[in-house]
Each structure stands twice: as structure tokens, then as C-alpha cells.
C-alpha positions as CSV (number, residue, x, y, z in Angstrom):
1,X,-79.0,-23.4,-24.0
2,X,-82.4,-21.7,-24.3
3,X,-84.0,-24.3,-22.1
4,X,-82.1,-22.9,-19.1
5,X,-84.1,-20.4,-17.1
6,X,-81.9,-17.6,-15.7
7,X,-83.1,-14.9,-13.3
8,X,-81.5,-11.6,-12.6
9,X,-82.4,-9.5,-9.5
10,X,-81.7,-5.8,-9.6
11,X,-81.0,-4.4,-13.1
12,X,-78.4,-1.7,-12.7
13,X,-75.0,-1.6,-14.4
14,X,-74.0,-5.2,-13.7
15,X,-77.4,-6.8,-13.7
16,X,-78.5,-4.9,-16.8
17,X,-75.3,-5.9,-18.6
18,X,-75.7,-9.6,-17.7
19,X,-79.3,-9.4,-19.1
20,X,-78.1,-7.8,-22.3
21,X,-75.1,-10.1,-22.8
22,X,-77.3,-13.2,-22.3
23,X,-80.2,-11.9,-24.4
24,X,-81.5,-14.5,-26.9
25,X,-79.1,-17.1,-25.4
26,X,-81.3,-18.2,-22.5
27,X,-84.8,-17.8,-21.1
28,X,-84.4,-14.7,-19.0
29,X,-86.4,-13.6,-15.9
30,X,-85.9,-10.1,-14.4
31,X,-86.9,-8.7,-11.0
32,X,-86.7,-5.0,-10.5
33,X,-88.3,-2.6,-8.0
34,X,-88.0,0.3,-10.4
35,X,-91.1,0.7,-12.6
36,X,-89.2,2.6,-15.3
37,X,-86.6,-0.1,-15.5
38,X,-89.3,-2.8,-15.7
39,X,-90.7,-0.9,-18.7
40,X,-87.3,-0.9,-20.5
41,X,-86.9,-4.6,-19.7
42,X,-89.8,-5.5,-22.1
43,X,-87.4,-5.1,-25.0
44,X,-85.4,-8.2,-23.7
45,X,-87.9,-10.5,-21.9
46,X,-91.6,-10.8,-21.1
47,X,-90.7,-12.4,-17.7
48,X,-90.6,-9.3,-15.6
49,X,-91.8,-8.5,-12.1
50,X,-91.1,-6.7,-8.8
51,X,-91.9,-9.9,-7.0
52,X,-89.2,-12.5,-6.2
53,X,-91.6,-15.4,-6.6
54,X,-91.1,-15.0,-10.4
55,X,-87.8,-16.7,-9.9
56,X,-89.3,-20.0,-8.6
57,X,-88.8,-21.7,-12.0
58,X,-85.2,-20.5,-12.5
59,X,-82.2,-22.8,-12.7
60,X,-79.8,-20.0,-12.0
61,X,-80.2,-16.6,-10.4
62,X,-77.8,-13.7,-10.4
63,X,-78.3,-11.4,-7.4
64,X,-77.0,-8.0,-8.4
65,X,-78.3,-5.9,-5.5
66,X,-76.2,-3.2,-3.8
67,X,-73.6,-4.9,-1.5
68,X,-75.3,-3.6,1.7
69,X,-78.6,-5.2,0.6
70,X,-77.3,-8.5,-0.8
71,X,-77.5,-10.6,2.4
72,X,-81.1,-9.6,2.9
73,X,-81.9,-10.5,-0.7
74,X,-80.2,-13.9,-0.3
75,X,-82.2,-14.5,2.8
76,X,-85.5,-13.6,1.0
77,X,-84.7,-16.1,-1.7
78,X,-84.5,-19.0,0.8
79,X,-88.2,-19.6,0.9
80,X,-88.7,-19.2,-2.8
81,X,-86.1,-21.1,-4.8
82,X,-85.8,-24.8,-5.3
83,X,-82.9,-26.6,-3.5
84,X,-81.2,-27.3,-6.8
85,X,-81.3,-23.7,-8.0
86,X,-77.9,-22.1,-8.4
87,X,-77.6,-18.6,-6.9
88,X,-74.6,-16.3,-7.7
89,X,-74.1,-12.8,-6.2
90,X,-71.8,-10.2,-7.9
91,X,-70.5,-8.3,-4.9
92,X,-67.0,-6.9,-4.9
93,X,-66.4,-8.5,-1.5
94,X,-66.8,-12.3,-0.9
95,X,-66.1,-13.3,2.7
96,X,-69.3,-11.7,4.1
97,X,-71.6,-13.5,1.7
98,X,-70.0,-16.9,1.8
99,X,-70.2,-17.6,5.6
100,X,-73.8,-18.8,5.8
101,X,-75.1,-22.1,4.5
102,X,-78.1,-21.7,2.2
103,X,-80.9,-24.1,1.3
104,X,-80.1,-23.5,-2.4
105,X,-76.7,-23.8,-4.2
106,X,-74.9,-20.5,-3.5
107,X,-71.7,-19.6,-5.2
108,X,-70.0,-16.3,-4.6
109,X,-68.8,-14.5,-7.7
110,X,-67.3,-11.2,-8.7
111,X,-67.1,-9.9,-12.3
112,X,-64.0,-7.7,-12.6
113,X,-65.7,-5.2,-14.9
114,X,-67.6,-2.0,-14.5
115,X,-67.6,1.7,-15.2
116,X,-68.0,4.8,-13.1
117,X,-71.6,5.0,-14.3
118,X,-74.6,3.3,-12.7
119,X,-78.2,2.2,-13.6
120,X,-79.8,0.2,-16.3
121,X,-79.3,2.9,-19.0
122,X,-75.5,2.6,-18.4
123,X,-75.4,-1.1,-18.9
124,X,-74.3,-2.7,-22.1
125,X,-73.8,-6.2,-23.5
126,X,-70.1,-5.9,-24.1
127,X,-69.2,-5.0,-20.5
128,X,-67.7,-8.4,-19.6
129,X,-65.9,-9.0,-22.9
130,X,-62.4,-10.2,-22.1
131,X,-63.0,-9.6,-18.3
132,X,-62.0,-11.9,-15.5
133,X,-65.0,-13.2,-13.4
134,X,-64.0,-14.6,-10.1
135,X,-65.8,-17.6,-8.5
136,X,-65.2,-18.3,-4.8
137,X,-66.5,-21.7,-4.0
138,X,-65.2,-23.4,-0.9
139,X,-63.3,-26.8,-1.2
140,X,-66.5,-28.7,-0.4
141,X,-68.4,-27.0,-3.2
142,X,-65.7,-27.7,-5.7
143,X,-66.3,-31.4,-5.1
144,X,-70.0,-31.6,-4.3
145,X,-71.3,-29.0,-6.8
146,X,-68.9,-29.5,-9.7
147,X,-71.8,-29.8,-12.1
148,X,-73.3,-26.5,-10.8
149,X,-69.9,-24.8,-11.0
150,X,-69.5,-25.9,-14.6
151,X,-73.0,-24.7,-15.5
152,X,-72.4,-21.3,-13.9
153,X,-69.0,-21.0,-15.6
154,X,-70.5,-21.8,-19.0
155,X,-73.2,-19.1,-18.6
156,X,-70.6,-16.6,-17.5
157,X,-68.4,-17.4,-20.5
158,X,-71.4,-16.6,-22.7
159,X,-71.1,-13.0,-21.5
160,X,-67.5,-12.9,-22.9
161,X,-65.8,-13.2,-19.6
162,X,-63.3,-15.9,-18.4
163,X,-63.7,-17.5,-15.0
164,X,-61.2,-18.2,-12.3
165,X,-61.4,-19.7,-8.8
166,X,-60.1,-17.9,-5.8
167,X,-60.3,-18.1,-2.0
168,X,-62.8,-15.6,-0.6
169,X,-60.4,-14.1,1.9
170,X,-57.6,-13.8,-0.6
171,X,-60.1,-12.2,-3.1
172,X,-61.0,-9.5,-0.6
173,X,-57.4,-8.7,0.1
174,X,-56.6,-8.6,-3.6
175,X,-59.5,-6.2,-4.5
176,X,-58.5,-3.9,-1.7
177,X,-55.1,-3.5,-3.6
178,X,-56.4,-3.1,-7.1
179,X,-59.8,-1.5,-6.6
180,X,-60.9,-0.3,-3.2
181,X,-57.6,1.4,-2.1
182,X,-57.1,3.0,-5.6
183,X,-60.6,4.4,-5.4
184,X,-59.9,5.9,-2.0
185,X,-56.6,7.4,-3.3
186,X,-58.5,8.8,-6.3
187,X,-61.0,10.5,-4.0
188,X,-58.2,11.8,-1.7
189,X,-56.4,13.4,-4.7
190,X,-59.6,15.3,-5.6
191,X,-60.1,16.3,-2.0
192,X,-56.6,17.7,-1.8
193,X,-57.1,20.2,-4.7
194,X,-60.7,21.1,-3.8
195,X,-59.4,24.1,-1.9
196,X,-56.3,24.7,-4.0
197,X,-57.4,27.0,-6.9
198,X,-54.0,26.9,-8.7
199,X,-53.8,23.1,-8.7
200,X,-57.4,22.8,-9.8
201,X,-56.7,25.2,-12.8
202,X,-53.6,23.3,-13.8
203,X,-55.1,19.8,-13.6
204,X,-55.1,18.2,-17.0
205,X,-55.3,14.7,-18.6
206,X,-52.9,13.0,-16.1
207,X,-55.0,14.2,-13.1
208,X,-58.2,13.4,-15.0
209,X,-57.1,9.8,-15.6
210,X,-55.8,9.3,-12.1
211,X,-59.1,10.4,-10.6
212,X,-61.6,8.6,-12.7
213,X,-62.5,6.3,-9.8
214,X,-63.6,9.4,-7.8
215,X,-66.7,9.3,-10.0
216,X,-67.7,5.9,-8.7
217,X,-71.2,5.4,-7.4
218,X,-71.2,6.9,-3.9
219,X,-73.3,4.2,-2.3
220,X,-71.2,1.4,-3.8
221,X,-68.1,3.2,-2.7
222,X,-69.3,3.7,0.9
223,X,-70.1,-0.1,1.1
224,X,-66.7,-1.1,-0.2
225,X,-64.8,1.2,2.2
226,X,-66.9,0.3,5.2
227,X,-67.0,-3.4,4.6
228,X,-63.3,-3.9,3.6
229,X,-61.7,-1.3,5.8
230,X,-59.0,-3.5,7.4
231,X,-57.7,-4.8,4.1
232,X,-57.8,-1.2,2.7
233,X,-55.7,0.1,5.6
234,X,-53.2,-2.7,5.0
235,X,-53.1,-1.8,1.3
236,X,-52.5,1.9,2.1
237,X,-49.6,0.9,4.3
238,X,-48.2,-1.1,1.4
239,X,-48.6,1.8,-0.9
240,X,-46.8,4.2,1.4
241,X,-44.0,1.7,1.9
242,X,-43.5,1.3,-1.8
243,X,-43.7,5.0,-2.4
244,X,-41.0,5.7,0.2
245,X,-38.9,2.9,-1.3
246,X,-39.1,4.4,-4.8
247,X,-38.1,7.8,-3.5
248,X,-35.0,6.4,-1.9
249,X,-34.1,3.8,-4.5
250,X,-32.3,3.9,-7.9
251,X,-35.5,5.4,-9.3
252,X,-34.7,5.2,-13.0
253,X,-33.9,1.5,-12.7
254,X,-37.0,0.7,-10.6
255,X,-39.5,2.6,-12.8
256,X,-38.0,0.9,-15.9
257,X,-39.0,-2.5,-14.4
258,X,-42.4,-1.1,-13.3
259,X,-43.1,0.3,-16.8
260,X,-42.3,-3.1,-18.4
261,X,-44.5,-5.0,-16.0
262,X,-47.4,-2.6,-16.5
263,X,-47.0,-2.7,-20.3
264,X,-47.4,-6.4,-20.3
265,X,-50.6,-6.5,-18.1
266,X,-53.1,-5.4,-20.7
267,X,-53.8,-5.9,-24.3
268,X,-54.5,-3.1,-26.9
269,X,-58.2,-3.0,-25.9
270,X,-57.2,-2.5,-22.2
271,X,-58.2,-6.0,-21.1
272,X,-56.1,-7.8,-18.4
273,X,-53.9,-10.5,-19.9
274,X,-51.7,-11.2,-16.9
275,X,-51.3,-14.9,-16.0
């Protein structure tokens, strides 16, 4: 495996965790605009630069830039990489990055892992252990680039994640339900009690756990809300409809079924095991 050259652009939480999880398994190349981060990268590789041309010799490149900057980064790589180079982004939305044909082999991906923290110092090698990592190739890619998909999947599995395929549009709808809308709800719950002194004083572990997503990186959160707004609005309508249903239903019977379903979604370490 070490004869494969893997590049990583932008070494924050996700990019840094990819680097650390693949350390000593492949030849790693890292591109970061942050001089402090570049200094820290020396513990993992000697192939470090703030210049994208470093990636010319890479077989696979992970683009881990903020979502609002990813398309520009993918454009910049067009005049640098070989046609046979595989490029994978890690954005939490997929339709907007999969629309344009690229001169290299582009495969949209999304690792379903993260924390409320950001930056290289918050990254760690075990972030993807047991996580689901979504690949969103179109039907043509599945046939034409099967070898590339297999290589990308094998590298991802070395991080400890498992890969699945999903349609980009369906992916964006699904993440609005399980990630983007819950984050907005979490933020809204905090906003509600900001001017309610009594509620703020009484808030304990339940409120703390419900509002963890309100601590999300604000720039990442703004990108997700702005770029997936229609799906999030639909998800909120679904949430309100189900809340109203529960209030008017045989509540005890319904929440018993909900509790059982939720209990079977995760293992003891908190990893999703639903199939």
C-alpha cells in the first residue's frame, strides 16, 4: 500500500484525521495554507506545502476544504493533476459538487463522522472508526471507474470506516434529516432560553445533550443551512408533523416503538449499526 501517493488538501478536523488515520500506511502529501499547521504536519510527513502543485504526483487526493471553498479548490486542481488521479471531496452536501465534469476522476464522498470541534489540533486517528463513509458516484462512474472506486474504498476502509453508495440527491435529503435540521433545532433551543433566566438556570444534562450541535463550527453551519435550505425546510415540516402526531396519538404505545428502534440503531460505543 505504501507505493500509493495520497494527498490531503486543508488539514482541519476531517483532513487532519484522514492524515493521522493513514499515517505509515501510505505516502502522504499535505497542502495547508496555515504555517502553524504545516509545522505540526512534519511529525507525519515530509511532503508538505502551501502550493497545490505538490499534488502532481498523487494517485488520490482528498479535498477537505470548507464547503463554500470546495468548488474553487476542485477548479484549481484541474490544471495540476493527472487525468488518472482520483479526487474525493468530503463535503456534507453532494449535489453541488457532482454536477460538473472534471478532467480527473472525481468521486463525491461524505464521511459520517465529526465532532463539534475544528482545526488540526482537534483531529485524531480514530475519528472514522466504525463510521459510515458515503460515496456518491453516478451510474456511469460505477461502470467506467470501478477500479478507481475500489481503490478509494480500500483507502477509506484503512481509516476504520465502512463505505456505502448513495445517490447525491437522496444523500442531501437524508443529511438534512439527521444532521442539518437537528443542528438548526439545537441552535433554536439555545436561542429560546437565551432571554429566559429561569430556564437557563434549570438546564441540566438533558438540555446539554440536546444542544451539543449548537457548538458546531459556525462557518460550516452557515454553509450547510444556506446550501441545503429547501431540504431543511422539508425536514422541519416532517418534524412538526411527527411531533403533532405524537401529541395526539396513543403516546405510550408510540414512544415504546420509538425507544426500541433507537435502542437498536447504535452499538455500545455509539456507532451506527442500522442496516
